[in-house]
GUDREN-916105 format. One record per residue: chain; residue in three letters; x, y, z of N, C-alpha, C in turn. Coordinates in pm, whole numbers, plus 32768, in hexadecimal, padded with zeros to 4 digits. Layout:
residues N
<mol:A	type:ALA	n.X:X	n.Y:Y	n.Z:Z	ca.X:X	ca.Y:Y	ca.Z:Z	c.X:X	c.Y:Y	c.Z:Z>
...
//
This chain:
residues 86
<mol:A	type:MET	n.X:A428	n.Y:58E4	n.Z:4B0F	ca.X:A3CD	ca.Y:588D	ca.Z:4AC8	c.X:A341	c.Y:589D	c.Z:4B00>
<mol:A	type:ARG	n.X:A2E0	n.Y:5887	n.Z:4AAE	ca.X:A252	ca.Y:588E	ca.Z:4AD6	c.X:A22D	c.Y:5817	c.Z:4B2C>
<mol:A	type:SER	n.X:A1BA	n.Y:5826	n.Z:4B70	ca.X:A188	ca.Y:57B7	ca.Z:4BBF	c.X:A158	c.Y:5748	c.Z:4B61>
<mol:A	type:GLU	n.X:A155	n.Y:56D2	n.Z:4B96	ca.X:A124	ca.Y:565F	ca.Z:4B45	c.X:A096	c.Y:5677	c.Z:4B15>
<mol:A	type:GLN	n.X:A042	n.Y:56AF	n.Z:4B6B	ca.X:9FB8	ca.Y:56CB	ca.Z:4B46	c.X:9FB1	c.Y:572E	c.Z:4AD0>
<mol:A	type:LYS	n.X:A004	n.Y:5796	n.Z:4AD4	ca.X:A006	ca.Y:57FA	ca.Z:4A67	c.X:A03A	c.Y:57BA	c.Z:49E6>
<mol:A	type:ILE	n.X:A09C	n.Y:5765	n.Z:49F1	ca.X:A0D0	ca.Y:571F	ca.Z:497C	c.X:A062	c.Y:56CB	c.Z:493C>
<mol:A	type:ARG	n.X:A01A	n.Y:5681	n.Z:4990	ca.X:9FAB	ca.Y:562E	ca.Z:495C	c.X:9F40	c.Y:5685	c.Z:4918>
<mol:A	type:GLU	n.X:9F20	n.Y:56F5	n.Z:4954	ca.X:9EBB	ca.Y:5750	ca.Z:491C	c.X:9EEB	c.Y:5784	c.Z:4894>
<mol:A	type:ASP	n.X:9F69	n.Y:57AC	n.Z:488C	ca.X:9F9F	ca.Y:57DF	ca.Z:4810	c.X:9F9F	c.Y:5774	c.Z:47A1>
<mol:A	type:LEU	n.X:9FC5	n.Y:56FD	n.Z:47C5	ca.X:9FC1	ca.Y:568E	ca.Z:4763	c.X:9F33	c.Y:5671	c.Z:4735>
<mol:A	type:ARG	n.X:9ED5	n.Y:566F	n.Z:4792	ca.X:9E48	ca.Y:5656	ca.Z:4771	c.X:9E14	c.Y:56C3	c.Z:4713>
<mol:A	type:SER	n.X:9E35	n.Y:5740	n.Z:472F	ca.X:9E0C	ca.Y:57B0	ca.Z:46D9	c.X:9E45	c.Y:57A2	c.Z:464C>
<mol:A	type:PHE	n.X:9EC3	n.Y:577D	n.Z:4644	ca.X:9F04	ca.Y:576A	ca.Z:45C3	c.X:9EBA	c.Y:56FB	c.Z:4575>
<mol:A	type:VAL	n.X:9EA1	n.Y:568C	n.Z:45B4	ca.X:9E60	ca.Y:561C	ca.Z:456F	c.X:9DD3	c.Y:5644	c.Z:4540>
<mol:A	type:LEU	n.X:9D87	n.Y:5685	n.Z:4594	ca.X:9CFF	ca.Y:56AC	ca.Z:456D	c.X:9D01	c.Y:5715	c.Z:44FD>
<mol:A	type:ALA	n.X:9D64	n.Y:576A	n.Z:44FC	ca.X:9D6F	ca.Y:57CD	ca.Z:4490	c.X:9D8E	c.Y:5788	c.Z:440B>
<mol:A	type:LYS	n.X:9DE0	n.Y:5720	n.Z:440F	ca.X:9E04	ca.Y:56D7	ca.Z:4395	c.X:9D95	c.Y:567B	c.Z:4366>
<mol:A	type:ALA	n.X:9D3C	n.Y:5656	n.Z:43BF	ca.X:9CD0	ca.Y:55F9	ca.Z:43A1	c.X:9C4E	c.Y:5648	c.Z:4386>
<mol:A	type:ALA	n.X:9C5B	n.Y:56B2	n.Z:433A	ca.X:9BE9	ca.Y:570B	ca.Z:4320	c.X:9B74	c.Y:56C1	c.Z:42E1>
<mol:A	type:ASP	n.X:9B90	n.Y:5659	n.Z:4295	ca.X:9B27	ca.Y:560C	ca.Z:4256	c.X:9ADA	c.Y:55B6	c.Z:42B9>
<mol:A	type:ARG	n.X:9B07	n.Y:55B5	n.Z:4338	ca.X:9AC5	ca.Y:5566	ca.Z:439F	c.X:9A8A	c.Y:55C5	c.Z:4406>
<mol:A	type:GLU	n.X:9A43	n.Y:5626	n.Z:43D5	ca.X:9A09	ca.Y:5690	ca.Z:442A	c.X:99B8	c.Y:5652	c.Z:449C>
<mol:A	type:GLY	n.X:99CE	n.Y:5686	n.Z:4514	ca.X:9986	ca.Y:5654	ca.Z:4588	c.X:99C0	c.Y:55D5	c.Z:45C5>
<mol:A	type:ALA	n.X:9A2D	n.Y:55A5	n.Z:4589	ca.X:9A6B	ca.Y:552B	ca.Z:45BC	c.X:9AAC	c.Y:5545	c.Z:4644>
<mol:A	type:ALA	n.X:9AA6	n.Y:54E3	n.Z:4697	ca.X:9AEA	ca.Y:54EB	ca.Z:4718	c.X:9B55	c.Y:5481	c.Z:471D>
<mol:A	type:ILE	n.X:9BC9	n.Y:54A6	n.Z:474E	ca.X:9C35	ca.Y:5442	ca.Z:4759	c.X:9C61	c.Y:5439	c.Z:47EA>
<mol:A	type:THR	n.X:9C93	n.Y:53C5	n.Z:480E	ca.X:9CCE	ca.Y:53B1	ca.Z:4890	c.X:9D64	c.Y:53A7	c.Z:487E>
<mol:A	type:ASP	n.X:9DAB	n.Y:539B	n.Z:48EC	ca.X:9E3C	ca.Y:538E	ca.Z:48E2	c.X:9E65	c.Y:5306	c.Z:48B0>
<mol:A	type:GLN	n.X:9E07	n.Y:52A9	n.Z:48A2	ca.X:9E24	ca.Y:5223	ca.Z:486F	c.X:9DED	c.Y:520B	c.Z:47E3>
<mol:A	type:THR	n.X:9DB0	n.Y:5270	n.Z:47A6	ca.X:9D79	ca.Y:5261	ca.Z:471E	c.X:9DEB	c.Y:524B	c.Z:46BA>
<mol:A	type:PRO	n.X:9DE8	n.Y:51E1	n.Z:466C	ca.X:9E50	ca.Y:51CA	ca.Z:4607	c.X:9E42	c.Y:5230	c.Z:4596>
<mol:A	type:LEU	n.X:9E9B	n.Y:5293	n.Z:4594	ca.X:9E8C	ca.Y:5309	ca.Z:4542	c.X:9EA0	c.Y:52F0	c.Z:44AD>
<mol:A	type:PHE	n.X:9F03	n.Y:52A6	n.Z:4486	ca.X:9F1A	ca.Y:528A	ca.Z:43F8	c.X:9EC1	c.Y:5216	c.Z:43C9>
<mol:A	type:GLU	n.X:9EB0	n.Y:51B5	n.Z:441D	ca.X:9E5F	ca.Y:5141	ca.Z:43FC	c.X:9DCE	c.Y:516A	c.Z:43E0>
<mol:A	type:GLU	n.X:9D99	n.Y:51C7	n.Z:442F	ca.X:9D0E	ca.Y:51F4	ca.Z:441D	c.X:9D09	c.Y:5272	c.Z:43C4>
<mol:A	type:ARG	n.X:9D79	n.Y:5296	n.Z:4388	ca.X:9D83	ca.Y:5300	ca.Z:4325	c.X:9D61	c.Y:538B	c.Z:4359>
<mol:A	type:TYR	n.X:9D7F	n.Y:53A2	n.Z:43D8	ca.X:9D78	ca.Y:542B	ca.Z:440A	c.X:9DF0	c.Y:5478	c.Z:43D4>
<mol:A	type:LEU	n.X:9E5F	n.Y:5432	n.Z:43C8	ca.X:9ED8	ca.Y:546B	ca.Z:438F	c.X:9F02	c.Y:5415	c.Z:4317>
<mol:A	type:ARG	n.X:9F49	n.Y:5455	n.Z:42BA	ca.X:9F7E	ca.Y:540F	ca.Z:4244	c.X:A013	c.Y:542B	c.Z:423D>
<mol:A	type:SER	n.X:A058	n.Y:53E1	n.Z:41EB	ca.X:A0E8	ca.Y:53F0	ca.Z:41E2	c.X:A114	c.Y:547E	c.Z:41C0>
<mol:A	type:VAL	n.X:A0C3	n.Y:54C4	n.Z:4175	ca.X:A0E4	ca.Y:554E	ca.Z:414F	c.X:A0EA	c.Y:55AA	c.Z:41CB>
<mol:A	type:HIS	n.X:A0AE	n.Y:5584	n.Z:4238	ca.X:A0B0	ca.Y:55D3	ca.Z:42B5	c.X:A12D	c.Y:55B9	c.Z:4309>
<mol:A	type:LEU	n.X:A176	n.Y:5552	n.Z:42EB	ca.X:A1E7	ca.Y:5529	ca.Z:4340	c.X:A254	c.Y:5595	c.Z:4350>
<mol:A	type:PRO	n.X:A27F	n.Y:55D9	n.Z:42E6	ca.X:A2E6	ca.Y:5640	ca.Z:42FC	c.X:A2B8	c.Y:56AE	c.Z:435B>
<mol:A	type:GLU	n.X:A23E	n.Y:56DD	n.Z:434C	ca.X:A20B	ca.Y:5744	ca.Z:43A4	c.X:A1FB	c.Y:570E	c.Z:4433>
<mol:A	type:LEU	n.X:A1D3	n.Y:5691	n.Z:4440	ca.X:A1C7	ca.Y:5652	ca.Z:44C5	c.X:A24F	c.Y:5649	c.Z:4507>
<mol:A	type:LEU	n.X:A2B6	n.Y:5625	n.Z:44BD	ca.X:A33E	ca.Y:5620	ca.Z:44F4	c.X:A36D	c.Y:56A7	c.Z:4525>
<mol:A	type:LEU	n.X:A351	n.Y:570F	n.Z:44D9	ca.X:A374	ca.Y:5796	ca.Z:4505	c.X:A32B	c.Y:57BD	c.Z:4584>
<mol:A	type:LEU	n.X:A2AC	n.Y:579A	n.Z:458C	ca.X:A25F	ca.Y:57B5	ca.Z:4606	c.X:A299	c.Y:576B	c.Z:467D>
<mol:A	type:LEU	n.X:A2B8	n.Y:56ED	n.Z:466A	ca.X:A2F1	ca.Y:569E	ca.Z:46D7	c.X:A378	c.Y:56D5	c.Z:4705>
<mol:A	type:GLU	n.X:A3C8	n.Y:5701	n.Z:46A8	ca.X:A449	ca.Y:5740	ca.Z:46CD	c.X:A42F	c.Y:57C0	c.Z:471F>
<mol:A	type:ARG	n.X:A3CF	n.Y:580F	n.Z:46F4	ca.X:A3B0	ca.Y:5888	ca.Z:473C	c.X:A37B	c.Y:586A	c.Z:47C8>
<mol:A	type:LEU	n.X:A322	n.Y:5808	n.Z:47D1	ca.X:A2E6	ca.Y:57E5	ca.Z:4854	c.X:A34C	c.Y:57A7	c.Z:48B2>
<mol:A	type:SER	n.X:A3A5	n.Y:5755	n.Z:487D	ca.X:A409	ca.Y:5710	ca.Z:48D2	c.X:A482	c.Y:5767	c.Z:48ED>
<mol:A	type:GLY	n.X:A49B	n.Y:57C8	n.Z:4896	ca.X:A510	ca.Y:581B	ca.Z:48A7	c.X:A593	c.Y:57DA	c.Z:487C>
<mol:A	type:THR	n.X:A587	n.Y:576A	n.Z:4836	ca.X:A600	ca.Y:5723	ca.Z:4809	c.X:A5EE	c.Y:56F5	c.Z:4777>
<mol:A	type:PRO	n.X:A65A	n.Y:56F0	n.Z:472A	ca.X:A64D	ca.Y:56BF	ca.Z:46A1	c.X:A62F	c.Y:5628	c.Z:469E>
<mol:A	type:ILE	n.X:A5EF	n.Y:55FD	n.Z:4633	ca.X:A5CD	ca.Y:5571	ca.Z:4621	c.X:A625	c.Y:5538	c.Z:45B2>
<mol:A	type:ASP	n.X:A66A	n.Y:54CD	n.Z:45D1	ca.X:A6BE	ca.Y:5486	ca.Z:456E	c.X:A662	c.Y:5431	c.Z:4516>
<mol:A	type:VAL	n.X:A650	n.Y:5456	n.Z:449A	ca.X:A5F4	ca.Y:540D	ca.Z:4444	c.X:A627	c.Y:5381	c.Z:4421>
<mol:A	type:GLU	n.X:A6A8	n.Y:5367	n.Z:4434	ca.X:A6DF	ca.Y:52E3	ca.Z:441D	c.X:A6B2	c.Y:527F	c.Z:4487>
<mol:A	type:ASP	n.X:A67F	n.Y:52B4	n.Z:44F7	ca.X:A65D	ca.Y:5261	ca.Z:4569	c.X:A5C4	c.Y:5254	c.Z:457C>
<mol:A	type:LEU	n.X:A577	n.Y:5271	n.Z:4513	ca.X:A4E7	ca.Y:526E	ca.Z:451E	c.X:A4AE	c.Y:51E4	c.Z:44FF>
<mol:A	type:ASN	n.X:A43D	n.Y:51C9	n.Z:453B	ca.X:A3F7	ca.Y:514C	ca.Z:4528	c.X:A364	c.Y:516D	c.Z:4513>
<mol:A	type:PRO	n.X:A31A	n.Y:512B	n.Z:44BB	ca.X:A28B	ca.Y:514C	ca.Z:44A7	c.X:A23A	c.Y:5147	c.Z:452A>
<mol:A	type:ALA	n.X:A260	n.Y:50EF	n.Z:4585	ca.X:A219	ca.Y:50E5	ca.Z:4604	c.X:A226	c.Y:5163	c.Z:465A>
<mol:A	type:ASP	n.X:A28C	n.Y:51B3	n.Z:463F	ca.X:A2A0	ca.Y:5231	ca.Z:468B	c.X:A22E	c.Y:5292	c.Z:4673>
<mol:A	type:PHE	n.X:A1E2	n.Y:527E	n.Z:4606	ca.X:A177	ca.Y:52DB	ca.Z:45E0	c.X:A0ED	c.Y:529E	c.Z:45E6>
<mol:A	type:ARG	n.X:A0E0	n.Y:5229	n.Z:4625	ca.X:A063	ca.Y:51E2	ca.Z:4626	c.X:9FF0	c.Y:5234	c.Z:465E>
<mol:A	type:ASP	n.X:A009	n.Y:5271	n.Z:46D0	ca.X:9FA4	ca.Y:52C2	ca.Z:4715	c.X:9FE9	c.Y:532D	c.Z:4769>
<mol:A	type:ILE	n.X:9F99	n.Y:537F	n.Z:47A9	ca.X:9FD4	ca.Y:53EC	ca.Z:47F9	c.X:A025	c.Y:53B4	c.Z:486C>
<mol:A	type:ASP	n.X:9FF5	n.Y:534C	n.Z:48AC	ca.X:A043	ca.Y:530F	ca.Z:491A	c.X:A0CE	c.Y:52E6	c.Z:48E9>
<mol:A	type:SER	n.X:A0D6	n.Y:52A6	n.Z:4877	ca.X:A157	ca.Y:5278	ca.Z:4840	c.X:A1B6	c.Y:52ED	c.Z:4825>
<mol:A	type:MET	n.X:A17E	n.Y:5358	n.Z:47EB	ca.X:A1D2	ca.Y:53CC	ca.Z:47CB	c.X:A205	c.Y:540F	c.Z:484A>
<mol:A	type:VAL	n.X:A1B0	n.Y:541F	n.Z:48AC	ca.X:A1DB	ca.Y:545D	ca.Z:492B	c.X:A246	c.Y:5408	c.Z:496D>
<mol:A	type:LEU	n.X:A230	n.Y:5386	n.Z:4973	ca.X:A291	ca.Y:532D	ca.Z:49B1	c.X:A316	c.Y:5331	c.Z:4966>
<mol:A	type:ARG	n.X:A314	n.Y:532E	n.Z:48E5	ca.X:A390	ca.Y:5328	ca.Z:4894	c.X:A3DA	c.Y:53AA	c.Z:488C>
<mol:A	type:PHE	n.X:A392	n.Y:5417	n.Z:487D	ca.X:A3D5	ca.Y:5496	ca.Z:485D	c.X:A3D2	c.Y:54FE	c.Z:48CC>
<mol:A	type:CYS	n.X:A374	n.Y:54F7	n.Z:4925	ca.X:A35F	ca.Y:5567	ca.Z:4981	c.X:A363	c.Y:5542	c.Z:4A15>
<mol:A	type:LYS	n.X:A360	n.Y:54C4	n.Z:4A34	ca.X:A353	ca.Y:549B	ca.Z:4AC1	c.X:A3C9	c.Y:54C5	c.Z:4B18>
<mol:A	type:ALA	n.X:A441	n.Y:54BA	n.Z:4AE9	ca.X:A4B7	ca.Y:54CF	ca.Z:4B3C	c.X:A4BC	c.Y:5559	c.Z:4B7A>
<mol:A	type:GLY	n.X:A497	n.Y:55BF	n.Z:4B30	ca.X:A4A6	ca.Y:5647	ca.Z:4B66	c.X:A424	c.Y:5687	c.Z:4B8D>
<mol:A	type:ALA	n.X:A3B4	n.Y:5640	n.Z:4B7F	ca.X:A333	ca.Y:567F	ca.Z:4B9E	c.X:A323	c.Y:5693	c.Z:4C34>
<mol:A	type:THR	n.X:A2E0	n.Y:56FE	n.Z:4C55	ca.X:A2C2	ca.Y:571A	ca.Z:4CE1	c.X:A237	c.Y:56E3	c.Z:4CFF>
<mol:A	type:PRO	n.X:A21D	n.Y:56B7	n.Z:4D77	ca.X:A198	ca.Y:567D	ca.Z:4D94	c.X:A129	c.Y:56E0	c.Z:4D8B>
//
């Protein structure tokens, strides 16, 4: 598994690529991504695939909660924290 820092960088890059209409925008790991419309529901399937790739484990979609995707911190904690290297 990738380091936590690399996972955060990859997630941030994904979000900024999807938020092309917000050119020059800067996000933090606590920026509410869907609430502030950096991401939209149409991005969720691709985001899930990215999270599976980053975490190295499949994600059970039956066990998802909207809060799991609030911000980068939430996604790392929920999907990637257990196996991440420092």
